[in-house]
KEKE-3310 file (N, C-alpha, C; in steps of 0.2 Angstrom, whole numbers, plus 5000, padded with zeros to 4 digits):
npx = (5004:5006:5019:5017:5012:4999:4984:4975:4983:4987:4990:4979:4984:4996:4992:4991:4990:4993:4980:4976:4962:4959:4961:4951:4938:4924:4914:4907:4916:4912:4910:4910:4920:4931:4939:4955:4967:4977:4989:4995:5007:5014:5023:5027:5022:5010:5003:4986:4970:4953:4946:4956:4957:4952:4963:4973:4971:4975:4975:4960:4955:4943:4931:4923:4908:4899:4882:4874:4862:4860:4850:4838:4840:4839:4828:4819:4810:4796:4793:4778:4780:4787:4800:4815:4819:4831:4830:4840:4840:4846:4845:4833:4821:4809:4794:4802:4819:4828:4834:4828:4814:4810:4810:4800:4789:4773:4763:4767:4783:4798:4813:4831:4838:4849:4848:4847:4848:4842:4841:4832:4820:4808:4796:4782:4775:4784:4782:4781:4777:4774:4775:4769:4769:4760:4751:4746:4755:4758:4771:4773:4783:4788:4797:4803:4812:4828:4845:4863:4869:4859:4842:4826:4814:4797:4789:4775:4763:4753:4746:4743:4746:4758:4774:4788:4800:4796:4792:4804:4810:4802:4802:4814:4832:4847:4861:4874:4892:4898:4909:4908:4899:4887:4871:4862:4860:4852:4861:4869:4859:4860:4874:4879:4876:4880:4881:4876:4869:4857:4850:4841:4847:4859:4867:4877:4887:4895:4909:4920:4914:4909:4915:4913:4907:4896:4903:4916:4912:4909:4921:4928:4921:4924:4937:4937:4936:4928:4914:4906:4893:4890:4881:4883:4876:4880:4884:4881:4892:4903:4908:4912:4923:4939:4941:4948:4963:4970:4967:4960:4950:4941:4925:4919:4906:4892:4887:4874:4876:4873:4873:4872:4870:4875:4886:4896:4898:4903:4915:4922:4924:4932:4947:4957:4964:4967:4956:4947:4942:4930:4931:4931:4920:4916:4927:4928:4916:4919:4930:4924:4916:4924:4927:4914:4912:4922:4917:4905:4911:4917:4905:4893:4880:4875:4864:4858:4852:4858:4871:4887:4901:4914:4923:4936:4938:4947:4959:4961:4964:4960:4956:4966:4961:4957:4954:4946:4940:4933:4923:4917:4911:4902:4894:4888:4881:4871:4865:4860:4851:4842:4843:4845:4851:4863:4862:4869:4879:4892:4906:4919:4936:4949:4966:4983:4992:4982:4978:4974:4961:4953:4953:4964:4967:4963:4951:4950:4945:4953:4957:4951:4962:4968:4958:4948:4947:4959:4967:4964:4969:4982:4984:4983:4994:5004:5017:5018:5007:5009:5018:5010:5000:5007:5012:5000:4995:5005:5004:4992:4980:4962:4953:4944:4926:4920:4931:4947:4953:4961:4971:4976:4988:4995)
npy = (4994:5009:5020:5028:5031:5021:5029:5029:5029:5042:5058:5071:5083:5085:5092:5107:5124:5142:5152:5168:5177:5189:5185:5178:5178:5187:5192:5191:5196:5211:5207:5191:5185:5193:5188:5183:5172:5158:5150:5134:5125:5111:5113:5127:5143:5155:5171:5176:5183:5177:5179:5176:5163:5155:5156:5150:5137:5120:5116:5110:5105:5097:5102:5098:5101:5104:5104:5106:5114:5126:5124:5133:5129:5132:5134:5145:5143:5145:5144:5140:5149:5159:5159:5155:5142:5135:5125:5115:5108:5093:5080:5070:5059:5052:5053:5050:5046:5049:5065:5073:5068:5070:5084:5088:5083:5084:5092:5084:5078:5069:5074:5073:5083:5096:5105:5121:5129:5119:5114:5121:5118:5108:5100:5097:5105:5117:5132:5140:5154:5160:5167:5161:5162:5173:5169:5166:5155:5141:5132:5118:5110:5095:5085:5069:5059:5059:5058:5055:5069:5075:5076:5068:5076:5079:5087:5097:5106:5120:5129:5112:5108:5114:5110:5104:5110:5123:5127:5128:5138:5149:5150:5148:5150:5154:5142:5148:5146:5141:5148:5161:5168:5176:5183:5178:5187:5197:5198:5186:5177:5177:5176:5165:5155:5145:5151:5141:5133:5120:5108:5106:5103:5104:5109:5117:5127:5122:5129:5132:5134:5147:5157:5158:5166:5172:5178:5172:5159:5161:5164:5152:5144:5149:5146:5132:5124:5111:5106:5097:5090:5085:5079:5082:5082:5093:5090:5094:5089:5093:5104:5097:5095:5086:5076:5065:5057:5050:5047:5035:5035:5044:5047:5048:5058:5052:5056:5060:5056:5060:5056:5058:5046:5051:5059:5049:5044:5055:5057:5045:5047:5057:5062:5072:5085:5087:5081:5091:5095:5105:5110:5102:5093:5090:5083:5072:5066:5062:5053:5044:5038:5029:5019:5014:5008:4999:4991:4986:4979:4968:4963:4960:4958:4967:4978:4992:5002:5002:5006:5011:5020:5016:5024:5019:5011:5013:5010:4998:4980:4978:4971:4976:4988:4997:5015:5017:5004:5003:5014:5010:4998:5003:5011:5001:4994:5003:5005:4992:4990:5000:5013:5030:5038:5038:5035:5036:5034:5042:5040:5043:5046:5056:5056:5058:5046:5041:5036:5044:5042:5047:5061:5075:5087:5102:5115:5125:5133:5140:5130:5126:5124:5108:5100:5088:5092:5098:5088:5081:5090:5089:5076:5077:5086:5084:5087:5100:5107:5115:5125:5132:5137:5145:5154:5160:5166:5175:5183:5190:5183:5179:5169:5153:5150:5162:5166:5168:5159:5144:5136:5120:5110:5096)
npz = (5000:5006:5010:5020:5038:5046:5044:5055:5066:5066:5074:5077:5082:5076:5065:5065:5067:5071:5071:5070:5077:5069:5057:5052:5041:5043:5036:5019:5004:4994:4981:4973:4966:4968:4979:4985:4978:4981:4973:4972:4964:4961:4971:4969:4974:4970:4970:4967:4961:4962:4950:4941:4940:4929:4920:4927:4927:4922:4904:4897:4908:4920:4929:4945:4953:4969:4970:4980:4991:5004:5018:5028:5042:5056:5069:5079:5092:5103:5120:5131:5141:5136:5134:5123:5112:5103:5088:5079:5064:5059:5051:5042:5049:5050:5040:5030:5026:5017:5010:5000:4997:5011:5012:5005:5012:5019:5032:5044:5052:5057:5064:5067:5078:5085:5100:5107:5122:5128:5141:5147:5142:5147:5147:5136:5121:5109:5100:5084:5076:5060:5043:5027:5010:5011:5020:5037:5048:5058:5067:5076:5089:5096:5108:5106:5110:5118:5112:5111:5113:5104:5099:5095:5086:5084:5071:5067:5057:5052:5039:5034:5021:5017:5011:5020:5016:5012:5025:5032:5023:5026:5040:5045:5049:5042:5044:5049:5051:5067:5072:5067:5075:5075:5070:5056:5040:5028:5018:5020:5016:5002:4999:5006:4999:4984:4967:4959:4966:4969:4974:4989:5005:5013:5028:5029:5019:5004:5003:4995:4983:4984:4978:4964:4950:4938:4928:4930:4926:4913:4907:4910:4901:4889:4887:4886:4897:4905:4915:4928:4939:4956:4970:4987:5002:5014:5031:5049:5055:5049:5056:5067:5080:5081:5094:5099:5104:5094:5077:5075:5085:5081:5075:5059:5052:5043:5026:5014:4997:4980:4963:4946:4932:4921:4925:4928:4916:4910:4917:4913:4900:4899:4894:4894:4902:4920:4932:4943:4959:4965:4980:4996:4998:4986:4982:4991:4987:4974:4976:4983:4974:4967:4977:4980:4967:4968:4978:4972:4961:4968:4974:4965:4967:4976:4985:4978:4985:4998:4998:5004:5009:5020:5034:5035:5024:5012:5017:5020:5015:4999:4983:4969:4958:4944:4941:4930:4929:4941:4940:4929:4933:4942:4934:4925:4934:4938:4925:4923:4932:4928:4933:4935:4944:4956:4973:4988:5004:5012:5023:5021:5026:5022:5023:5026:5017:5010:4994:4980:4968:4958:4958:4953:4957:4967:4972:4985:5001:5016:5030:5046:5061:5066:5060:5050:5037:5035:5036:5024:5015:5017:5014:5000:4996:5004:5016:5012:5015:5026:5023:5013:5021:5030:5021:5017:5029:5032:5021:5022:5019:5019:5030:5032:5030:5024:5018:5008:4994:4987:4975:4972:4965:4963)
capx = (5000:5009:5025:5014:5009:4992:4980:4971:4987:4989:4987:4976:4988:5001:4990:4988:4994:4990:4975:4973:4955:4958:4962:4945:4933:4918:4908:4909:4917:4906:4910:4912:4926:4937:4943:4961:4968:4984:4990:5001:5008:5020:5028:5028:5017:5009:4997:4982:4963:4949:4944:4961:4956:4952:4970:4978:4969:4978:4971:4956:4953:4936:4929:4917:4905:4894:4877:4869:4859:4859:4843:4837:4839:4839:4821:4819:4803:4794:4789:4772:4782:4790:4808:4816:4822:4833:4831:4844:4838:4852:4844:4826:4821:4802:4793:4808:4826:4831:4833:4824:4807:4809:4809:4793:4784:4768:4759:4771:4789:4802:4820:4836:4840:4852:4844:4850:4844:4838:4840:4826:4814:4807:4791:4777:4777:4786:4779:4784:4772:4777:4770:4771:4764:4755:4746:4749:4756:4761:4774:4773:4788:4788:4803:4801:4817:4835:4851:4869:4870:4854:4835:4822:4809:4791:4786:4768:4762:4747:4743:4747:4748:4765:4780:4793:4805:4793:4792:4811:4812:4798:4802:4820:4837:4853:4865:4881:4897:4897:4914:4906:4896:4883:4865:4862:4857:4849:4867:4870:4854:4862:4881:4881:4874:4884:4876:4874:4865:4851:4846:4841:4848:4865:4867:4883:4889:4901:4912:4925:4911:4906:4919:4912:4903:4894:4909:4921:4910:4909:4928:4930:4918:4928:4944:4936:4936:4922:4912:4901:4890:4888:4878:4884:4872:4885:4881:4884:4898:4909:4911:4914:4931:4942:4943:4952:4971:4972:4961:4956:4945:4936:4920:4917:4899:4890:4883:4871:4878:4869:4877:4869:4874:4879:4892:4900:4900:4908:4922:4925:4925:4937:4954:4961:4967:4965:4949:4949:4937:4929:4929:4932:4914:4916:4932:4926:4911:4922:4934:4919:4913:4929:4926:4908:4913:4926:4912:4901:4915:4917:4899:4888:4873:4874:4858:4860:4849:4862:4878:4890:4908:4916:4928:4943:4938:4952:4965:4960:4966:4955:4959:4968:4956:4959:4949:4941:4936:4928:4918:4913:4907:4896:4889:4885:4876:4865:4861:4857:4845:4837:4843:4849:4854:4866:4861:4873:4881:4899:4910:4926:4941:4955:4971:4990:4992:4977:4980:4969:4960:4949:4955:4971:4968:4958:4950:4947:4947:4958:4953:4953:4967:4966:4952:4948:4948:4966:4970:4963:4974:4989:4984:4984:5000:5009:5019:5018:5001:5011:5021:5005:4996:5011:5012:4993:4995:5010:5002:4985:4974:4956:4952:4938:4920:4919:4938:4950:4953:4967:4971:4981:4989:5001)
capy = (5000:5016:5021:5033:5027:5020:5035:5028:5031:5049:5063:5078:5088:5086:5096:5113:5131:5147:5156:5174:5179:5194:5182:5174:5182:5188:5194:5190:5202:5213:5203:5184:5183:5197:5185:5181:5165:5156:5144:5130:5121:5107:5116:5134:5147:5162:5175:5179:5184:5172:5180:5174:5156:5151:5157:5146:5130:5117:5116:5104:5103:5095:5104:5095:5106:5101:5108:5106:5120:5126:5125:5137:5124:5134:5136:5148:5141:5149:5140:5144:5154:5165:5157:5153:5136:5134:5118:5115:5102:5089:5075:5068:5052:5049:5046:5048:5047:5053:5072:5076:5067:5073:5091:5088:5080:5089:5091:5082:5074:5069:5076:5073:5090:5099:5109:5126:5131:5113:5112:5125:5115:5102:5096:5100:5108:5123:5134:5146:5158:5163:5169:5158:5163:5178:5166:5165:5148:5139:5126:5115:5105:5091:5081:5062:5056:5062:5054:5057:5076:5077:5074:5067:5081:5079:5094:5097:5113:5122:5124:5106:5107:5116:5106:5106:5114:5129:5129:5130:5144:5154:5151:5146:5154:5150:5140:5150:5143:5144:5153:5168:5170:5182:5181:5178:5193:5196:5197:5179:5173:5176:5175:5159:5150:5146:5153:5136:5128:5117:5103:5108:5098:5105:5113:5121:5128:5120:5136:5133:5137:5153:5162:5157:5171:5171:5180:5167:5153:5163:5164:5145:5141:5152:5142:5125:5121:5108:5105:5092:5091:5080:5082:5079:5087:5094:5089:5098:5086:5096:5108:5093:5095:5080:5076:5059:5058:5047:5047:5029:5037:5049:5044:5053:5059:5050:5061:5057:5059:5059:5057:5055:5041:5055:5061:5044:5044:5061:5055:5039:5049:5063:5060:5078:5088:5084:5081:5096:5095:5112:5109:5095:5089:5087:5078:5066:5062:5059:5048:5039:5034:5023:5014:5011:5004:4993:4986:4982:4974:4963:4960:4963:4958:4972:4982:4999:5006:5002:5007:5015:5020:5017:5028:5016:5007:5014:5009:4990:4977:4977:4969:4981:4990:5004:5019:5015:4998:5005:5018:5006:4994:5007:5013:4995:4992:5008:5003:4985:4991:5005:5018:5036:5042:5034:5038:5032:5038:5041:5042:5043:5050:5056:5058:5056:5039:5040:5036:5047:5038:5051:5068:5077:5094:5104:5122:5125:5138:5139:5127:5127:5120:5101:5098:5083:5095:5100:5081:5080:5094:5086:5070:5079:5090:5082:5092:5107:5111:5120:5131:5135:5140:5150:5160:5163:5170:5180:5188:5193:5180:5178:5161:5149:5150:5168:5169:5167:5152:5141:5131:5115:5106:5092)
capz = (5000:5006:5015:5026:5043:5046:5046:5061:5071:5066:5079:5074:5085:5071:5060:5068:5066:5075:5067:5074:5076:5064:5050:5050:5037:5047:5031:5013:5001:4990:4974:4975:4962:4970:4984:4983:4976:4982:4968:4973:4958:4962:4976:4968:4976:4967:4973:4962:4963:4960:4943:4937:4940:4922:4917:4931:4927:4916:4898:4896:4915:4921:4936:4947:4958:4973:4969:4986:4993:5011:5020:5033:5047:5063:5070:5085:5094:5109:5125:5133:5146:5133:5133:5116:5111:5096:5085:5073:5060:5056:5046:5043:5052:5048:5037:5025:5029:5011:5011:4995:4999:5017:5011:5001:5016:5021:5038:5050:5051:5063:5062:5072:5079:5090:5104:5111:5128:5129:5148:5150:5139:5151:5144:5132:5114:5108:5094:5080:5071:5054:5037:5021:5004:5013:5025:5044:5049:5065:5068:5083:5089:5102:5109:5107:5114:5118:5111:5113:5110:5099:5101:5089:5086:5080:5069:5064:5055:5049:5035:5033:5014:5016:5011:5025:5013:5013:5032:5033:5020:5028:5047:5048:5048:5039:5050:5048:5055:5074:5074:5065:5081:5074:5067:5049:5038:5021:5014:5020:5012:4995:4999:5009:4994:4978:4962:4956:4971:4966:4978:4996:5010:5017:5034:5029:5012:5001:5003:4989:4977:4985:4974:4957:4948:4931:4924:4930:4922:4906:4906:4910:4895:4883:4887:4885:4903:4906:4922:4930:4946:4960:4976:4994:5007:5020:5038:5054:5057:5046:5061:5073:5081:5082:5101:5100:5103:5088:5072:5076:5090:5078:5070:5053:5050:5036:5022:5008:4990:4974:4957:4940:4928:4916:4927:4928:4908:4908:4920:4909:4893:4900:4893:4893:4908:4926:4936:4949:4963:4968:4987:4999:4998:4979:4981:4994:4983:4968:4978:4986:4968:4966:4982:4978:4961:4970:4982:4967:4957:4972:4975:4960:4969:4981:4984:4977:4990:5004:4996:5009:5010:5027:5035:5034:5019:5008:5021:5021:5009:4994:4977:4965:4953:4941:4942:4925:4931:4947:4938:4924:4937:4945:4929:4923:4939:4937:4919:4923:4936:4926:4938:4932:4949:4961:4979:4993:5009:5013:5029:5019:5029:5017:5027:5023:5016:5005:4987:4976:4962:4953:4958:4952:4959:4972:4974:4992:5006:5021:5035:5054:5063:5069:5057:5045:5031:5035:5035:5017:5011:5018:5010:4993:4995:5009:5021:5009:5017:5031:5019:5010:5026:5033:5016:5017:5035:5031:5016:5023:5016:5024:5032:5034:5026:5019:5017:5002:4991:4985:4969:4974:4959:4964)
cpx = (5004:5014:5022:5012:5002:4988:4977:4976:4989:4986:4985:4981:4994:4999:4986:4993:4990:4986:4973:4966:4954:4959:4956:4940:4926:4912:4911:4911:4911:4905:4913:4919:4932:4941:4950:4962:4975:4984:4996:5002:5014:5025:5029:5021:5016:5003:4993:4975:4959:4947:4950:4961:4957:4959:4975:4977:4973:4973:4966:4954:4945:4935:4923:4915:4900:4888:4872:4867:4858:4852:4843:4835:4838:4832:4821:4812:4802:4791:4783:4774:4785:4797:4809:4820:4824:4834:4835:4843:4844:4850:4837:4827:4815:4798:4798:4815:4830:4829:4828:4816:4805:4807:4802:4787:4779:4765:4763:4777:4793:4809:4824:4838:4845:4848:4848:4845:4839:4836:4833:4819:4813:4802:4786:4780:4780:4783:4783:4779:4776:4772:4773:4766:4759:4750:4750:4749:4759:4764:4775:4779:4788:4794:4801:4806:4824:4840:4857:4871:4865:4847:4831:4816:4803:4789:4779:4767:4755:4749:4747:4749:4755:4770:4785:4798:4803:4793:4798:4812:4808:4800:4809:4826:4843:4858:4872:4886:4897:4903:4913:4902:4892:4877:4866:4858:4855:4855:4869:4865:4856:4869:4883:4878:4879:4879:4873:4870:4858:4847:4847:4843:4854:4863:4873:4885:4895:4905:4917:4921:4908:4909:4917:4906:4901:4899:4914:4918:4910:4916:4930:4927:4922:4935:4943:4936:4929:4920:4906:4899:4889:4884:4880:4881:4877:4881:4884:4890:4904:4912:4913:4921:4933:4944:4947:4959:4973:4966:4957:4950:4940:4931:4918:4909:4897:4886:4880:4874:4873:4872:4873:4874:4878:4885:4898:4903:4905:4915:4926:4927:4931:4944:4959:4965:4965:4958:4951:4942:4936:4926:4930:4926:4914:4921:4931:4920:4914:4926:4929:4916:4918:4928:4919:4908:4917:4921:4908:4904:4916:4911:4894:4881:4871:4868:4860:4857:4853:4869:4881:4897:4910:4922:4935:4943:4944:4959:4966:4962:4960:4959:4960:4963:4957:4953:4943:4937:4931:4922:4914:4908:4901:4891:4885:4880:4870:4861:4858:4851:4840:4837:4847:4853:4857:4865:4865:4875:4889:4902:4917:4930:4947:4960:4978:4990:4987:4980:4974:4968:4956:4951:4962:4972:4962:4957:4947:4949:4952:4955:4955:4958:4964:4959:4953:4949:4955:4970:4970:4968:4980:4989:4986:4991:5005:5011:5019:5012:5004:5014:5015:5001:5000:5011:5005:4993:4999:5008:4995:4979:4968:4955:4945:4932:4920:4926:4940:4950:4960:4966:4977:4982:4995:5005)
cpy = (5006:5016:5026:5028:5026:5026:5035:5030:5038:5053:5069:5084:5090:5091:5102:5118:5136:5151:5162:5175:5184:5191:5178:5179:5182:5189:5192:5197:5205:5210:5196:5183:5188:5194:5183:5173:5163:5150:5141:5125:5117:5110:5124:5138:5153:5165:5178:5181:5178:5173:5178:5166:5152:5151:5152:5139:5127:5116:5109:5101:5101:5097:5101:5099:5102:5106:5108:5113:5120:5128:5129:5133:5126:5137:5139:5148:5144:5144:5144:5149:5160:5164:5155:5147:5136:5127:5119:5108:5099:5085:5072:5061:5049:5054:5045:5050:5050:5060:5075:5075:5070:5081:5093:5086:5086:5087:5089:5078:5074:5070:5075:5080:5091:5104:5114:5128:5125:5112:5116:5123:5108:5097:5100:5103:5115:5125:5139:5148:5161:5164:5165:5159:5168:5175:5165:5158:5147:5132:5124:5110:5101:5086:5074:5058:5060:5057:5057:5064:5078:5074:5073:5072:5080:5086:5093:5105:5114:5128:5118:5105:5110:5111:5108:5110:5122:5132:5132:5137:5150:5156:5150:5151:5150:5148:5142:5147:5146:5149:5160:5171:5177:5179:5182:5184:5192:5195:5190:5175:5172:5174:5168:5153:5151:5148:5148:5131:5126:5112:5105:5102:5099:5110:5117:5121:5125:5126:5137:5136:5144:5159:5163:5162:5169:5173:5175:5161:5155:5162:5156:5142:5143:5148:5135:5121:5118:5107:5100:5093:5085:5083:5078:5085:5087:5094:5094:5095:5089:5101:5104:5093:5088:5080:5070:5061:5055:5047:5041:5030:5042:5046:5050:5053:5056:5055:5058:5060:5056:5060:5054:5051:5045:5058:5055:5043:5049:5059:5050:5042:5055:5060:5066:5079:5084:5085:5085:5096:5102:5110:5102:5091:5086:5081:5072:5062:5058:5053:5042:5034:5028:5018:5011:5006:4998:4988:4982:4977:4968:4959:4963:4962:4963:4976:4989:5004:5007:5003:5012:5014:5021:5021:5026:5012:5007:5011:5001:4987:4975:4975:4975:4982:4996:5008:5018:5009:4999:5009:5014:5001:4997:5009:5007:4993:4997:5006:4997:4986:4997:5011:5024:5039:5037:5038:5033:5037:5037:5044:5043:5048:5050:5059:5056:5049:5037:5040:5038:5043:5042:5058:5070:5084:5096:5112:5122:5131:5136:5136:5128:5122:5113:5099:5092:5086:5097:5093:5080:5084:5091:5080:5071:5082:5089:5087:5099:5111:5117:5126:5135:5140:5146:5156:5164:5168:5176:5186:5190:5190:5179:5171:5159:5151:5156:5170:5167:5160:5150:5136:5126:5110:5102:5090)
cpz = (5000:5011:5021:5032:5042:5048:5053:5067:5071:5072:5076:5077:5081:5065:5062:5066:5070:5070:5071:5072:5070:5057:5048:5047:5041:5042:5024:5009:4996:4984:4975:4972:4964:4976:4981:4982:4976:4977:4970:4968:4959:4966:4975:4970:4972:4970:4967:4965:4959:4953:4939:4937:4933:4919:4920:4930:4921:4910:4899:4903:4915:4928:4939:4953:4962:4973:4974:4988:5001:5013:5026:5039:5054:5064:5078:5088:5101:5114:5127:5138:5143:5131:5126:5117:5104:5094:5079:5069:5057:5050:5047:5045:5050:5045:5031:5028:5023:5011:5006:4996:5006:5017:5008:5006:5019:5028:5044:5048:5057:5060:5068:5072:5085:5094:5108:5116:5130:5137:5151:5147:5142:5148:5139:5125:5114:5101:5090:5075:5066:5048:5031:5016:5006:5018:5032:5045:5056:5064:5075:5083:5096:5102:5110:5111:5113:5117:5114:5109:5105:5102:5094:5091:5081:5078:5066:5063:5052:5045:5033:5026:5012:5016:5017:5022:5014:5020:5034:5030:5023:5036:5049:5047:5046:5045:5048:5053:5062:5076:5072:5071:5080:5070:5060:5046:5031:5016:5014:5016:5005:4995:5002:5005:4988:4973:4958:4960:4968:4970:4986:5000:5014:5023:5034:5021:5010:4999:4997:4983:4978:4981:4967:4956:4941:4926:4924:4926:4915:4903:4905:4903:4889:4882:4887:4891:4904:4913:4922:4937:4949:4966:4982:4999:5014:5026:5043:5056:5054:5051:5067:5074:5082:5090:5103:5100:5097:5083:5073:5081:5087:5073:5065:5053:5043:5033:5016:5002:4985:4968:4951:4936:4923:4918:4927:4920:4907:4911:4916:4903:4893:4899:4892:4899:4914:4928:4942:4952:4966:4975:4989:4998:4991:4979:4985:4991:4977:4970:4981:4980:4967:4971:4982:4972:4963:4974:4977:4963:4961:4973:4971:4962:4974:4980:4984:4982:4997:5003:5001:5009:5017:5028:5034:5028:5014:5011:5022:5015:5005:4987:4973:4959:4950:4942:4937:4926:4936:4944:4933:4928:4940:4940:4926:4928:4939:4931:4919:4928:4934:4930:4935:4937:4954:4968:4985:4999:5010:5020:5027:5022:5024:5022:5024:5023:5011:4998:4983:4969:4956:4952:4957:4955:4964:4972:4981:4996:5011:5027:5042:5056:5066:5066:5052:5038:5030:5033:5027:5013:5011:5014:5002:4992:5000:5014:5019:5012:5022:5028:5016:5015:5029:5028:5016:5023:5034:5026:5016:5020:5021:5024:5033:5029:5021:5017:5009:5000:4989:4979:4970:4968:4960:4958)
residu = (UNK:UNK:UNK:UNK:UNK:UNK:UNK:UNK:UNK:UNK:UNK:UNK:UNK:UNK:UNK:UNK:UNK:UNK:UNK:UNK:UNK:UNK:UNK:UNK:UNK:UNK:UNK:UNK:UNK:UNK:UNK:UNK:UNK:UNK:UNK:UNK:UNK:UNK:UNK:UNK:UNK:UNK:UNK:UNK:UNK:UNK:UNK:UNK:UNK:UNK:UNK:UNK:UNK:UNK:UNK:UNK:UNK:UNK:UNK:UNK:UNK:UNK:UNK:UNK:UNK:UNK:UNK:UNK:UNK:UNK:UNK:UNK:UNK:UNK:UNK:UNK:UNK:UNK:UNK:UNK:UNK:UNK:UNK:UNK:UNK:UNK:UNK:UNK:UNK:UNK:UNK:UNK:UNK:UNK:UNK:UNK:UNK:UNK:UNK:UNK:UNK:UNK:UNK:UNK:UNK:UNK:UNK:UNK:UNK:UNK:UNK:UNK:UNK:UNK:UNK:UNK:UNK:UNK:UNK:UNK:UNK:UNK:UNK:UNK:UNK:UNK:UNK:UNK:UNK:UNK:UNK:UNK:UNK:UNK:UNK:UNK:UNK:UNK:UNK:UNK:UNK:UNK:UNK:UNK:UNK:UNK:UNK:UNK:UNK:UNK:UNK:UNK:UNK:UNK:UNK:UNK:UNK:UNK:UNK:UNK:UNK:UNK:UNK:UNK:UNK:UNK:UNK:UNK:UNK:UNK:UNK:UNK:UNK:UNK:UNK:UNK:UNK:UNK:UNK:UNK:UNK:UNK:UNK:UNK:UNK:UNK:UNK:UNK:UNK:UNK:UNK:UNK:UNK:UNK:UNK:UNK:UNK:UNK:UNK:UNK:UNK:UNK:UNK:UNK:UNK:UNK:UNK:UNK:UNK:UNK:UNK:UNK:UNK:UNK:UNK:UNK:UNK:UNK:UNK:UNK:UNK:UNK:UNK:UNK:UNK:UNK:UNK:UNK:UNK:UNK:UNK:UNK:UNK:UNK:UNK:UNK:UNK:UNK:UNK:UNK:UNK:UNK:UNK:UNK:UNK:UNK:UNK:UNK:UNK:UNK:UNK:UNK:UNK:UNK:UNK:UNK:UNK:UNK:UNK:UNK:UNK:UNK:UNK:UNK:UNK:UNK:UNK:UNK:UNK:UNK:UNK:UNK:UNK:UNK:UNK:UNK:UNK:UNK:UNK:UNK:UNK:UNK:UNK:UNK:UNK:UNK:UNK:UNK:UNK:UNK:UNK:UNK:UNK:UNK:UNK:UNK:UNK:UNK:UNK:UNK:UNK:UNK:UNK:UNK:UNK:UNK:UNK:UNK:UNK:UNK:UNK:UNK:UNK:UNK:UNK:UNK:UNK:UNK:UNK:UNK:UNK:UNK:UNK:UNK:UNK:UNK:UNK:UNK:UNK:UNK:UNK:UNK:UNK:UNK:UNK:UNK:UNK:UNK:UNK:UNK:UNK:UNK:UNK:UNK:UNK:UNK:UNK:UNK:UNK:UNK:UNK:UNK:UNK:UNK:UNK:UNK:UNK:UNK:UNK:UNK:UNK:UNK:UNK:UNK:UNK:UNK:UNK:UNK:UNK:UNK:UNK:UNK:UNK:UNK:UNK:UNK:UNK:UNK:UNK:UNK:UNK:UNK:UNK:UNK:UNK:UNK:UNK:UNK:UNK:UNK:UNK:UNK:UNK:UNK:UNK:UNK:UNK:UNK:UNK:UNK:UNK:UNK:UNK:UNK:UNK:UNK:UNK:UNK:UNK:UNK)
# end
């Protein structure tokens, strides 16, 4: 396999740096593509702006975007006594576990939620009055059971004909990253979404895509840079700190992915420049496709409805399989079952020692110290991650979700 140590034995404390609070971008820039762009190309660093991206990409690159859309997942409900309880919707439980039908559910549903001020909510329902489509509406929430750090919440609402997606749009607030420590605004409603967001379900933005503007897309097209789209609904676990001494003690959160068969055909047909992921979520989705294909090649009778990539799957002994063979196995399985869209879940952890199968480059923001996202960057460019981050800090780059961008080309 690899000369690297087993990723399970890695300490997250080896992937840290000092991030001064003033380097964290609290607000977006006035124009998306005016953010700065650090280009790391096989060890050489250059400073650009994001509108220069099309000129910095290798010819015939294929860019893959995550088209998930952030939902207004924070609901501030009121107790009968007047106190406020915050419910942060994480994932649907009943009657649908898949995000898209859950968003279309009418009348009532059950979601796994985080609770703010939960100790002050003893018993009974909490409510939230709102206006939807010009009508007065009322959401009622009751706690069914409490788990490890979360609760199952039964929601019901009137008018019952409203889909839950509309309830969240009308009554909810955007779940900005907790380190911003501020309420969401009308500016965030626009700028904490990518211009190509299409499928509702994320509780955090795929922030590498926030820099893209229509002008940048037009420039990409004029240069023959092609693009494709996948969907990974980013979960709240993206902000979950690593608390274990070694990575073996850290459980990655599972996230749903959705990929059309046409994207698999596009990847198989692409023989030009590199495949470049726009964001860590796109990268994890693309690499997960390889491991899903490997599973199907081993077990052609596997149920498409239960496909899952485990956290440590890439670091265990599996038969060698080329990228083409894995993607073909996945596509053939979809075609044989008459399915146009692959739906699966992934817990894939990409850390030093990982062998990339699909992706040859990455566009990404600057991530928090001691995060699994920093592990991913280190897996791609090795110990150079530290020189990249030192350069960014010394040259005034803005960090985290609303911060600047980097193009990493090993």
